[in-house]
Every structure is written in structure tokens, then in C-alpha cells.
All heavy atoms as an XYZ file, in Angstrom:
837
protein
N     172.069     20.024   -281.297
C     171.858     19.479   -279.993
C     170.939     18.276   -280.101
O     170.143     18.178   -280.957
C     171.187     20.524   -279.066
C     172.064     21.648   -278.616
S     171.289     22.699   -277.401
C     170.078     23.509   -278.403
N     171.118     17.449   -279.135
C     170.262     16.268   -278.952
C     169.358     16.534   -277.736
O     169.841     16.890   -276.696
C     171.100     15.024   -278.674
C     170.413     13.738   -278.428
C     169.714     13.215   -279.732
C     171.356     12.671   -277.899
N     168.037     16.412   -277.930
C     167.066     16.717   -276.867
C     166.261     15.437   -276.611
O     165.746     14.806   -277.487
C     166.138     17.826   -277.314
C     165.107     18.085   -276.236
C     166.955     19.089   -277.638
N     166.240     15.059   -275.291
C     165.543     13.878   -274.854
C     164.382     14.333   -273.992
O     164.589     15.024   -272.977
C     166.492     12.953   -274.133
C     165.870     11.678   -273.626
C     165.440     10.680   -274.496
C     165.742     11.489   -272.247
C     164.892      9.562   -273.975
C     165.164     10.285   -271.721
C     164.721      9.361   -272.626
O     164.213      8.200   -272.160
N     163.138     14.022   -274.312
C     161.950     14.421   -273.594
C     161.124     13.183   -273.135
O     161.196     12.177   -273.749
C     161.024     15.291   -274.431
C     161.554     16.491   -275.153
C     160.491     17.062   -276.110
C     161.949     17.575   -274.139
N     160.350     13.397   -272.103
C     159.275     12.510   -271.729
C     157.980     13.222   -272.061
O     157.806     14.382   -271.641
C     159.326     12.106   -270.288
C     160.283     11.069   -269.978
N     160.722     10.795   -268.701
C     160.939     10.129   -270.767
C     161.602      9.830   -268.689
N     161.742      9.411   -269.926
N     157.085     12.574   -272.752
C     155.760     13.130   -273.062
C     154.699     12.327   -272.376
O     154.787     11.092   -272.309
C     155.534     13.178   -274.548
C     154.251     13.868   -274.957
C     154.057     13.924   -276.440
O     154.415     13.053   -277.165
N     153.451     15.020   -276.895
N     153.718     12.985   -271.840
C     152.677     12.346   -271.081
C     151.305     12.532   -271.707
O     151.058     13.456   -272.426
C     152.602     12.911   -269.624
C     153.859     12.666   -268.838
C     154.979     13.442   -268.934
C     153.946     11.547   -268.039
C     156.120     13.224   -268.241
C     155.096     11.259   -267.298
C     156.182     12.099   -267.423
O     157.356     11.824   -266.739
N     150.421     11.561   -271.435
C     149.037     11.666   -271.864
C     148.175     10.848   -270.983
O     148.623      9.920   -270.263
C     148.848     11.312   -273.337
C     148.897      9.819   -273.623
C     148.574      9.560   -275.050
N     148.009      8.228   -275.180
C     147.910      7.539   -276.296
N     148.306      8.085   -277.421
N     147.368      6.368   -276.277
N     146.885     11.099   -270.976
C     145.898     10.330   -270.263
C     145.759      8.943   -270.897
O     145.982      8.762   -272.086
C     144.515     10.986   -270.266
C     144.457     12.320   -269.588
C     144.596     12.242   -268.025
O     144.461     11.125   -267.495
O     144.936     13.239   -267.428
N     145.415      8.018   -270.102
C     145.240      6.629   -270.601
C     143.856      6.596   -271.333
O     142.868      7.168   -270.892
C     145.178      5.636   -269.421
O     144.949      4.360   -269.893
N     143.859      5.937   -272.514
C     142.641      5.775   -273.282
C     141.983      4.433   -272.876
O     142.636      3.483   -272.556
C     142.913      5.669   -274.790
C     143.482      6.974   -275.341
O     143.284      8.040   -274.730
O     144.125      6.894   -276.415
N     140.667      4.347   -273.011
C     139.961      3.122   -272.745
C     140.290      2.073   -273.775
O     140.310      0.858   -273.457
C     138.469      3.339   -272.743
N     140.675      2.459   -274.992
C     141.009      1.511   -276.078
C     142.473      1.209   -276.081
O     142.914      0.446   -276.966
C     140.544      2.083   -277.421
O     141.251      3.353   -277.639
C     139.062      2.289   -277.470
N     143.246      1.798   -275.211
C     144.676      1.665   -275.182
C     145.092      0.313   -274.615
O     144.516     -0.197   -273.645
C     145.293      2.765   -274.317
C     146.784      2.691   -274.220
C     147.453      3.496   -275.271
O     146.932      4.503   -275.699
O     148.513      3.090   -275.712
N     146.132     -0.315   -275.198
C     146.696     -1.515   -274.614
C     148.169     -1.150   -274.365
O     148.874     -0.814   -275.289
C     146.630     -2.722   -275.533
O     145.272     -2.947   -275.807
C     147.276     -3.926   -274.916
N     148.582     -1.215   -273.120
C     149.950     -0.869   -272.738
C     150.818     -2.124   -272.747
O     150.366     -3.169   -272.388
C     149.948     -0.180   -271.350
C     151.382      0.203   -270.975
C     149.090      1.046   -271.389
N     152.098     -1.970   -273.117
C     153.000     -3.096   -273.022
C     153.473     -3.609   -274.367
O     153.651     -4.760   -274.541
N     153.578     -2.690   -275.335
C     154.160     -3.078   -276.604
C     153.172     -3.314   -277.711
O     153.541     -3.491   -278.862
N     151.910     -3.397   -277.408
C     150.910     -3.637   -278.461
C     150.474     -2.269   -279.004
O     150.578     -1.262   -278.378
C     149.701     -4.370   -277.906
C     150.078     -5.771   -277.498
C     148.906     -6.533   -277.048
O     147.778     -6.314   -277.546
O     149.055     -7.418   -276.194
N     149.983     -2.293   -280.246
C     149.616     -1.019   -280.856
C     148.320     -0.464   -280.255
O     147.550     -1.165   -279.615
C     149.399     -1.245   -282.379
O     148.347     -2.120   -282.589
N     148.154      0.804   -280.469
C     146.961      1.530   -279.944
C     146.027      1.798   -281.059
O     146.367      1.742   -282.224
C     147.397      2.870   -279.260
O     147.902      3.725   -280.303
C     148.440      2.642   -278.189
N     144.787      2.154   -280.710
C     143.800      2.531   -281.714
C     143.994      3.957   -282.165
O     143.459      4.439   -283.130
C     142.402      2.407   -281.130
C     141.967      0.963   -280.981
O     142.665      0.090   -281.595
O     141.041      0.669   -280.218
N     144.801      4.772   -281.420
C     145.028      6.159   -281.721
C     146.511      6.316   -282.148
O     147.376      6.042   -281.382
C     144.788      7.020   -280.509
O     143.424      6.762   -280.012
C     144.908      8.499   -280.813
N     146.706      6.760   -283.400
C     148.128      7.000   -283.820
C     148.529      8.408   -283.435
O     147.688      9.283   -283.118
C     148.332      6.703   -285.294
C     147.523      7.632   -286.210
O     146.974      8.674   -285.717
O     147.487      7.345   -287.394
N     149.848      8.723   -283.490
C     150.354      9.944   -283.070
C     149.799     11.143   -283.925
O     149.510     12.206   -283.357
C     151.906      9.977   -283.122
N     149.632     10.873   -285.175
C     149.171     12.049   -286.038
C     147.767     12.431   -285.721
O     147.455     13.622   -285.568
C     149.240     11.601   -287.511
C     148.903     12.742   -288.470
C     149.186     12.388   -289.918
O     149.711     11.286   -290.209
O     148.904     13.275   -290.724
N     146.841     11.470   -285.492
C     145.459     11.834   -285.140
C     145.394     12.364   -283.723
O     144.560     13.222   -283.397
C     144.533     10.650   -285.386
O     144.874      9.596   -284.484
N     146.213     11.876   -282.803
C     146.175     12.299   -281.413
C     146.712     13.706   -281.270
O     146.135     14.539   -280.578
C     146.913     11.336   -280.536
C     146.771     11.652   -279.053
C     145.670     11.219   -278.325
C     147.798     12.313   -278.401
C     145.538     11.560   -276.984
C     147.652     12.639   -277.021
C     146.509     12.219   -276.326
O     146.416     12.505   -275.022
N     147.833     14.011   -281.915
C     148.516     15.310   -281.709
C     148.254     16.295   -282.849
O     148.673     17.416   -282.792
C     150.011     15.116   -281.480
C     150.327     14.362   -280.291
C     150.808     13.023   -280.374
C     150.175     14.920   -279.011
C     151.073     12.293   -279.208
C     150.446     14.196   -277.874
C     150.913     12.902   -277.979
N     147.634     15.858   -283.939
C     147.279     16.762   -285.003
C     148.318     16.830   -286.113
O     148.067     17.317   -287.161
N     149.529     16.344   -285.817
C     150.550     16.283   -286.847
C     151.565     15.263   -286.441
O     151.697     14.907   -285.303
C     151.225     17.642   -286.999
C     151.944     18.117   -285.777
C     152.560     19.503   -285.946
O     151.833     20.449   -285.920
O     153.821     19.526   -286.070
N     152.344     14.792   -287.393
C     153.393     13.835   -287.119
C     154.644     14.577   -286.691
O     155.110     15.437   -287.403
C     153.661     12.922   -288.310
C     154.691     11.868   -288.064
C     154.230     10.856   -287.015
O     153.013     10.577   -286.933
O     155.109     10.322   -286.295
N     155.158     14.301   -285.533
C     156.343     15.001   -284.995
C     157.574     14.432   -285.667
O     157.651     13.238   -285.905
C     156.462     14.864   -283.478
C     155.293     15.420   -282.665
C     155.404     15.043   -281.200
C     155.203     16.926   -282.827
N     158.574     15.285   -285.837
C     159.847     14.862   -286.473
C     160.814     14.450   -285.319
O     161.603     15.195   -284.895
C     160.456     16.035   -287.261
C     161.746     15.649   -287.918
O     161.994     14.445   -288.133
O     162.527     16.610   -288.249
N     160.572     13.228   -284.851
C     161.381     12.788   -283.712
C     161.567     11.271   -283.780
O     160.805     10.562   -284.444
C     160.693     13.102   -282.406
N     162.557     10.779   -283.087
C     162.676      9.384   -282.889
C     161.812      9.046   -281.681
O     162.049      9.604   -280.609
C     164.158      8.985   -282.590
O     164.947      9.454   -283.678
C     164.330      7.536   -282.423
N     160.893      8.143   -281.839
C     159.898      7.940   -280.811
C     159.949      6.525   -280.283
O     160.117      5.599   -281.093
C     158.522      8.230   -281.265
C     158.254      9.608   -281.701
C     156.925      9.703   -282.357
C     157.125     10.579   -283.497
N     156.402     10.398   -284.617
N     159.755      6.351   -278.989
C     159.514      5.051   -278.438
C     157.988      4.927   -278.491
O     157.307      5.583   -277.717
C     160.033      5.023   -276.975
C     159.760      3.701   -276.322
O     159.071      2.862   -276.899
O     160.217      3.508   -275.225
N     157.472      4.163   -279.437
C     156.009      4.100   -279.629
C     155.296      3.410   -278.498
O     154.102      3.448   -278.413
C     155.715      3.454   -280.953
C     156.031      4.282   -282.185
C     155.242      5.566   -282.242
O     154.133      5.688   -281.735
O     155.727      6.517   -282.906
N     156.022      2.764   -277.677
C     155.412      2.080   -276.502
C     155.191      3.059   -275.384
O     156.138      3.531   -274.762
C     156.355      0.892   -275.998
C     156.470     -0.188   -277.066
O     155.536     -0.341   -277.851
O     157.480     -0.864   -277.026
N     153.975      3.384   -275.167
C     153.604      4.178   -274.010
C     153.609      3.303   -272.827
O     153.078      2.182   -272.844
C     152.186      4.751   -274.188
C     152.082      5.814   -275.263
C     151.837      5.601   -276.585
C     152.194      7.252   -275.098
N     151.775      6.792   -277.254
C     152.002      7.805   -276.349
C     152.427      8.064   -273.999
C     152.059      9.180   -276.552
C     152.488      9.446   -274.222
C     152.290      9.930   -275.469
N     154.216      3.744   -271.726
C     154.277      2.957   -270.503
C     153.385      3.612   -269.447
O     153.340      4.842   -269.392
C     155.724      2.762   -270.024
C     156.379      4.064   -269.625
C     157.764      3.866   -269.071
O     158.054      2.878   -268.379
O     158.592      4.782   -269.289
N     152.820      2.842   -268.620
C     152.043      3.328   -267.498
C     152.930      3.757   -266.364
O     153.811      2.975   -265.996
C     151.066      2.246   -266.984
O     150.106      1.943   -267.980
N     152.737      4.919   -265.864
C     153.446      5.421   -264.719
C     152.518      6.066   -263.728
O     151.459      6.569   -264.079
C     154.577      6.432   -265.112
C     155.635      5.791   -266.008
C     153.968      7.646   -265.859
N     152.901      5.990   -262.473
C     152.063      6.612   -261.416
C     152.345      8.062   -261.360
O     153.530      8.498   -261.357
C     152.367      5.915   -260.067
C     151.950      4.492   -260.011
C     150.473      4.292   -260.225
O     149.642      5.045   -259.647
O     150.087      3.347   -260.956
N     151.333      8.899   -261.287
C     151.510     10.359   -261.140
C     150.463     10.768   -260.061
O     149.273     10.835   -260.373
C     151.283     11.099   -262.443
C     151.436     12.556   -262.364
C     152.680     13.122   -262.104
C     150.347     13.436   -262.498
C     152.813     14.515   -261.973
C     150.459     14.792   -262.352
C     151.732     15.320   -262.124
O     151.907     16.671   -262.018
N     150.986     11.042   -258.883
C     150.025     11.363   -257.763
C     149.217     10.124   -257.455
O     149.744      9.023   -257.222
N     147.926     10.270   -257.492
C     147.034      9.164   -257.167
C     146.384      8.531   -258.402
O     145.426      7.833   -258.355
C     145.932      9.642   -256.253
C     145.059     10.781   -256.861
O     145.511     11.292   -257.889
O     144.066     11.098   -256.253
N     146.987      8.772   -259.578
C     146.440      8.169   -260.792
C     147.556      7.618   -261.667
O     148.762      7.859   -261.467
C     145.607      9.249   -261.567
C     146.429     10.377   -262.042
C     145.502     11.466   -262.584
N     146.303     12.602   -262.968
C     146.127     13.323   -264.040
N     145.121     13.044   -264.827
N     146.867     14.357   -264.320
N     147.151      6.883   -262.719
C     148.100      6.310   -263.656
C     147.928      7.050   -264.988
O     146.848      7.267   -265.464
C     147.770      4.847   -263.872
O     147.906      4.172   -262.611
C     148.761      4.204   -264.849
N     149.095      7.497   -265.539
C     149.109      8.164   -266.835
C     150.069      7.406   -267.737
O     150.827      6.531   -267.291
C     149.527      9.639   -266.733
C     148.514     10.420   -265.891
C     150.911      9.803   -266.153
N     150.098      7.792   -269.019
C     151.014      7.127   -269.964
C     152.172      8.070   -270.272
O     151.987      9.259   -270.309
C     150.262      6.794   -271.279
C     149.092      5.802   -271.069
C     148.389      5.613   -272.437
C     149.615      4.454   -270.577
N     153.368      7.489   -270.460
C     154.563      8.266   -270.827
C     155.346      7.528   -271.904
O     155.337      6.342   -271.972
C     155.427      8.322   -269.552
C     156.754      9.063   -269.821
C     157.580      9.159   -268.550
N     158.136      7.798   -268.258
C     158.771      7.485   -267.144
N     158.914      8.390   -266.183
N     159.243      6.313   -266.957
N     155.916      8.389   -272.784
C     156.785      7.820   -273.808
C     158.018      8.724   -273.942
O     157.980      9.889   -273.522
C     156.126      7.693   -275.139
C     155.859      8.977   -275.823
C     155.365      8.761   -277.221
N     154.869      9.977   -277.821
C     154.521     10.098   -279.080
N     154.484      9.051   -279.840
N     154.151     11.240   -279.557
N     159.049      8.205   -274.505
C     160.332      8.931   -274.714
C     160.382      9.460   -276.094
O     159.974      8.782   -277.064
C     161.518      8.028   -274.439
N     160.837     10.730   -276.264
C     161.053     11.317   -277.581
C     162.468     11.847   -277.642
O     162.917     12.452   -276.672
C     160.076     12.500   -277.811
C     158.614     12.231   -277.827
C     157.819     13.566   -277.895
C     158.269     11.382   -279.032
N     163.131     11.616   -278.772
C     164.478     12.131   -278.954
C     164.488     12.905   -280.287
O     164.083     12.431   -281.280
C     165.496     10.949   -279.094
O     165.390     10.141   -277.946
C     166.905     11.461   -279.211
N     164.976     14.161   -280.173
C     165.107     15.085   -281.293
C     166.585     15.339   -281.550
O     167.289     15.712   -280.598
C     164.373     16.391   -281.053
C     162.915     16.274   -280.885
C     162.318     15.951   -279.673
C     162.078     16.482   -281.978
C     160.996     15.806   -279.552
C     160.685     16.382   -281.861
C     160.136     16.019   -280.625
N     167.010     15.230   -282.798
C     168.401     15.514   -283.154
C     168.451     16.772   -283.969
O     167.491     17.146   -284.656
C     169.014     14.344   -283.877
C     169.172     13.127   -283.086
C     169.876     12.026   -283.794
O     170.833     12.302   -284.510
O     169.504     10.880   -283.596
N     169.579     17.498   -283.929
C     169.784     18.690   -284.752
C     168.988     19.923   -284.281
O     168.689     20.835   -285.076
N     168.615     19.918   -283.008
C     167.868     21.059   -282.455
C     168.816     22.202   -282.198
O     169.917     22.041   -281.706
C     167.171     20.569   -281.138
C     166.467     21.768   -280.473
C     166.194     19.487   -281.405
N     168.345     23.416   -282.534
C     169.176     24.576   -282.350
C     168.801     25.367   -281.059
O     169.619     26.135   -280.523
C     169.201     25.539   -283.504
O     167.783     25.845   -283.806
C     169.770     24.853   -284.740
N     167.529     25.249   -280.586
C     167.086     25.919   -279.391
C     165.917     25.189   -278.769
O     165.076     24.609   -279.466
C     166.676     27.395   -279.713
N     165.895     25.273   -277.414
C     164.794     24.689   -276.661
C     164.245     25.746   -275.746
O     165.044     26.446   -275.093
C     165.290     23.509   -275.772
C     164.158     22.917   -274.942
C     165.957     22.402   -276.641
N     162.951     25.903   -275.695
C     162.353     26.905   -274.803
C     161.000     26.484   -274.343
O     160.390     25.556   -274.879
C     162.244     28.278   -275.509
O     161.465     28.177   -276.635
N     160.494     27.151   -273.345
C     159.162     26.949   -272.804
C     158.411     28.231   -273.039
O     158.556     29.201   -272.277
C     159.193     26.560   -271.323
C     157.754     26.422   -270.768
C     160.020     25.333   -271.100
N     157.634     28.347   -274.147
C     156.993     29.625   -274.468
C     155.894     29.967   -273.475
O     155.168     29.057   -272.988
C     156.386     29.348   -275.900
C     156.284     27.840   -275.959
C     157.363     27.269   -275.071
N     155.805     31.240   -273.145
C     154.811     31.722   -272.215
C     153.506     32.100   -272.910
O     152.479     32.258   -272.253
C     155.356     32.903   -271.417
C     156.488     32.506   -270.561
C     156.040     31.584   -269.423
N     157.180     31.073   -268.680
C     157.276     29.891   -268.176
N     156.254     29.046   -268.286
N     158.340     29.469   -267.515
N     153.551     32.266   -274.241
C     152.346     32.691   -274.958
C     151.516     31.541   -275.443
O     150.529     31.777   -276.171
C     152.744     33.598   -276.145
C     153.633     32.887   -277.118
O     154.187     31.860   -276.841
O     153.808     33.403   -278.255
N     151.816     30.304   -275.048
C     151.008     29.155   -275.440
C     150.026     28.863   -274.288
O     150.474     28.727   -273.193
C     151.922     27.935   -275.718
C     151.057     26.697   -276.012
C     152.868     28.211   -276.854
N     148.782     28.728   -274.631
C     147.752     28.388   -273.606
C     147.957     26.962   -273.147
O     147.844     26.025   -273.930
C     146.352     28.571   -274.189
N     148.269     26.810   -271.869
C     148.435     25.495   -271.335
C     147.103     24.838   -271.016
O     146.257     25.429   -270.412
C     149.289     25.526   -270.052
C     150.742     25.957   -270.249
C     151.527     24.965   -270.998
O     151.280     23.776   -270.894
O     152.451     25.422   -271.746
N     146.915     23.561   -271.506
C     145.668     22.883   -271.176
C     145.634     22.551   -269.667
O     146.682     22.350   -269.064
C     145.778     21.626   -272.055
C     147.164     21.424   -272.358
C     147.803     22.796   -272.313
N     144.473     22.536   -269.125
C     144.312     22.207   -267.723
C     144.073     20.721   -267.560
O     143.058     20.287   -267.025
C     143.120     23.021   -267.128
C     143.041     22.891   -265.634
O     144.090     22.576   -264.995
O     141.949     23.159   -265.091
N     144.983     19.908   -268.044
C     144.835     18.494   -268.055
C     145.349     17.815   -266.763
O     144.984     16.705   -266.491
C     145.607     17.865   -269.257
O     146.976     18.097   -269.063
N     146.157     18.562   -265.967
C     146.657     17.985   -264.767
C     147.813     17.020   -265.030
O     148.235     16.282   -264.157
N     148.316     16.954   -266.245
C     149.405     16.050   -266.576
C     150.769     16.695   -266.222
O     150.836     17.913   -266.193
C     149.429     15.722   -268.085
C     148.262     14.795   -268.560
C     148.262     14.764   -270.096
C     148.447     13.432   -268.007
N     151.758     15.899   -265.980
C     153.097     16.472   -265.781
C     153.614     17.197   -267.047
O     153.175     16.877   -268.106
C     154.003     15.332   -265.401
C     153.176     14.106   -265.524
C     151.804     14.470   -265.923
N     154.483     18.146   -266.846
C     155.093     18.810   -267.983
C     154.328     19.995   -268.476
O     153.363     20.408   -267.902
N     154.865     20.565   -269.551
C     154.248     21.726   -270.148
C     154.671     21.697   -271.660
O     155.348     20.809   -272.096
C     154.763     23.006   -269.499
C     156.276     23.092   -269.355
C     156.670     24.138   -268.299
O     155.977     25.177   -268.205
O     157.624     23.915   -267.630
N     154.174     22.675   -272.377
C     154.516     22.732   -273.792
C     155.988     23.182   -273.953
O     156.420     24.214   -273.408
C     153.573     23.711   -274.549
O     152.233     23.267   -274.364
C     153.914     23.791   -275.996
N     156.732     22.382   -274.725
C     158.159     22.671   -275.008
C     158.282     23.032   -276.472
O     157.734     22.323   -277.322
C     159.071     21.504   -274.613
C     160.468     21.733   -275.019
C     158.937     21.149   -273.153
N     158.931     24.126   -276.785
C     159.177     24.563   -278.142
C     160.620     24.172   -278.554
O     161.526     24.415   -277.852
C     159.009     26.051   -278.272
C     159.283     26.571   -279.667
C     159.252     28.094   -279.713
O     159.399     28.785   -278.717
N     158.992     28.613   -280.899
N     160.704     23.535   -279.698
C     162.001     23.101   -280.281
C     162.188     23.855   -281.580
O     161.270     23.862   -282.446
C     162.056     21.613   -280.508
C     161.749     20.777   -279.292
C     161.617     19.293   -279.712
C     162.836     20.897   -278.238
N     163.346     24.448   -281.780
C     163.704     25.045   -283.061
C     164.726     24.204   -283.747
O     165.718     23.793   -283.145
C     164.211     26.486   -282.888
C     163.069     27.448   -282.693
C     163.518     28.893   -282.637
N     162.950     29.425   -281.416
C     163.605     29.955   -280.444
N     164.901     30.128   -280.546
N     163.006     30.390   -279.371
N     164.478     23.950   -285.071
C     165.329     23.025   -285.827
C     165.201     23.452   -287.277
O     164.150     23.522   -287.830
C     164.850     21.591   -285.619
C     165.621     20.604   -286.380
C     165.066     19.217   -286.052
C     165.696     18.138   -286.930
N     165.176     16.840   -286.655
N     166.380     23.812   -287.908
C     166.404     24.134   -289.297
C     165.434     25.247   -289.644
O     164.784     25.257   -290.689
C     166.124     22.912   -290.202
C     167.170     21.825   -290.027
O     168.364     22.172   -289.734
O     166.835     20.650   -290.130
N     165.297     26.236   -288.747
C     164.379     27.367   -289.030
C     162.951     27.066   -288.753
O     162.063     27.993   -288.852
N     162.559     25.817   -288.434
C     161.193     25.473   -288.112
C     160.992     25.369   -286.592
O     161.963     25.139   -285.886
C     160.834     24.096   -288.732
C     160.862     24.137   -290.272
O     160.437     25.182   -290.819
O     161.201     23.149   -290.844
N     159.775     25.526   -286.172
C     159.442     25.369   -284.756
C     158.485     24.203   -284.589
O     157.555     24.007   -285.416
C     158.771     26.654   -284.226
C     159.663     27.858   -284.261
C     158.944     29.102   -283.849
O     157.688     29.092   -283.742
O     159.619     30.116   -283.604
N     158.711     23.394   -283.584
C     157.827     22.333   -283.196
C     157.440     22.473   -281.782
O     158.266     22.929   -280.986
C     158.510     20.987   -283.421
C     158.791     20.651   -284.897
C     159.241     19.249   -285.068
O     158.721     18.318   -284.438
O     160.190     19.023   -285.809
N     156.248     22.107   -281.426
C     155.721     22.195   -280.044
C     155.411     20.767   -279.609
O     154.721     20.027   -280.345
C     154.513     23.064   -279.951
C     154.826     24.531   -280.255
C     154.785     25.006   -281.585
C     155.177     25.403   -279.266
C     155.021     26.319   -281.846
C     155.462     26.729   -279.516
C     155.401     27.162   -280.849
O     155.688     28.515   -281.120
N     155.820     20.402   -278.397
C     155.510     19.091   -277.812
C     154.769     19.413   -276.522
O     155.270     20.026   -275.604
C     156.758     18.305   -277.498
C     156.399     16.938   -276.973
C     157.653     18.140   -278.758
N     153.471     19.027   -276.471
C     152.645     19.289   -275.301
C     152.867     18.250   -274.215
O     153.221     17.126   -274.498
C     151.199     19.335   -275.685
C     150.832     20.442   -276.603
C     149.363     20.458   -277.011
O     148.618     19.460   -276.655
O     148.926     21.408   -277.654
N     152.636     18.647   -272.981
C     152.754     17.803   -271.787
C     154.108     17.059   -271.773
O     154.162     15.851   -271.589
C     151.608     16.801   -271.736
C     150.226     17.515   -271.705
O     150.125     18.500   -270.974
O     149.333     17.086   -272.396
N     155.175     17.818   -271.973
C     156.496     17.244   -272.054
C     157.371     17.760   -270.881
O     157.215     18.873   -270.379
C     157.190     17.637   -273.373
N     158.303     16.897   -270.515
C     159.317     17.224   -269.497
C     160.669     16.996   -270.192
O     160.936     15.926   -270.711
C     159.181     16.315   -268.252
C     160.344     16.554   -267.301
C     157.884     16.540   -267.570
N     161.537     18.034   -270.107
C     162.913     17.906   -270.657
C     163.735     17.044   -269.729
O     163.859     17.361   -268.535
C     163.548     19.287   -270.843
C     165.002     19.116   -271.378
C     162.788     20.130   -271.807
N     164.234     15.925   -270.224
C     165.094     15.041   -269.440
C     166.523     15.414   -269.594
O     167.268     15.504   -268.628
C     164.841     13.595   -269.831
C     165.763     12.658   -269.103
C     163.392     13.202   -269.635
N     166.970     15.646   -270.844
C     168.418     15.942   -271.104
C     168.506     16.696   -272.428
O     167.827     16.414   -273.364
C     169.211     14.650   -271.153
C     170.694     14.877   -271.327
C     171.486     13.593   -271.252
O     170.886     12.528   -271.125
O     172.721     13.709   -271.326
N     169.426     17.643   -272.456
C     169.844     18.347   -273.687
C     171.372     18.287   -273.767
O     172.038     18.624   -272.809
C     169.381     19.838   -273.651
C     169.865     20.527   -274.918
C     167.863     19.927   -273.520
N     171.858     17.742   -274.885
C     173.278     17.593   -275.021
C     173.720     18.298   -276.293
O     173.164     18.071   -277.390
C     173.623     16.100   -275.159
O     173.166     15.401   -273.995
C     175.169     15.892   -275.266
N     174.740     19.193   -276.167
C     175.313     19.847   -277.367
C     176.643     19.162   -277.659
O     177.564     19.295   -276.892
C     175.507     21.313   -277.000
C     175.926     22.117   -278.264
O     176.127     21.541   -279.324
O     176.055     23.363   -278.137
N     176.761     18.454   -278.779
C     177.942     17.762   -279.179
C     179.064     18.714   -279.596
O     180.215     18.341   -279.625
C     177.630     16.720   -280.211
C     176.730     15.682   -279.755
N     177.076     14.698   -278.861
C     175.419     15.414   -280.053
C     176.070     13.897   -278.613
N     175.068     14.323   -279.358
N     178.716     19.935   -279.985
C     179.694     20.911   -280.429
C     179.525     22.228   -279.675
O     179.084     23.206   -280.249
C     179.514     21.177   -281.955
C     179.740     19.946   -282.771
O     180.713     19.201   -282.560
N     178.857     19.651   -283.703
N     179.862     22.233   -278.388
C     179.601     23.496   -277.616
C     180.533     24.664   -278.062
O     181.491     24.549   -278.634
C     179.896     23.071   -276.237
C     180.731     21.851   -276.284
C     180.434     21.200   -277.612
């Protein structure tokens, strides 16, 4: 399956939005490098009365998508929740994510 997500995070004071690199890379921010095709450009979006950052993530070859209930959700106030992806027997977790689309090319 092909899984398309939006991931959210708070804006950093050192962040520059609009295509320029950030001082925080994905590995140090999330603790590990995710196996995904990423749009590295975080875009500013309005969420309620504040501005947060959003980026697109695309995962290919996913066998299952779920929202685990045993994961402690951070009280960050960001949109989304932790999404679990299973791929090749491995599990990956994407925090503060919203599932946009899941497509199975071989149903």
C-alpha cells in the first residue's frame, strides 16, 4: 500500500520556513530517521488561533496502518495522533500525524 500522511510540529525559533534548511534535522528531532519519502519543506499552516508547521510524508510498501491505543499521546495540542505503519515485518511510528490517503494497488 501507499500511505500519504501529514505530520505536524511546533514552530522553532531557529526555523526558517519556505524552502530553506532548518537547524534541526529529522533524525535529531524525532530520534530516528524515518523510512519515507519526505517533503523536507515544512510549511506554516493555521491551526485554531496559532501557526504550526506541516510536512507531507509518503510511505510505500506498507502492509498495515493503525492508530495504537497503547502509545502515550503527548499533550502538545497539535493535530493528529501517533500512527503505526507495518512494513516488511517492521513497525514505524509517526507522531502528530494525520492520514490523508491510503491506496492499495493490489486489492
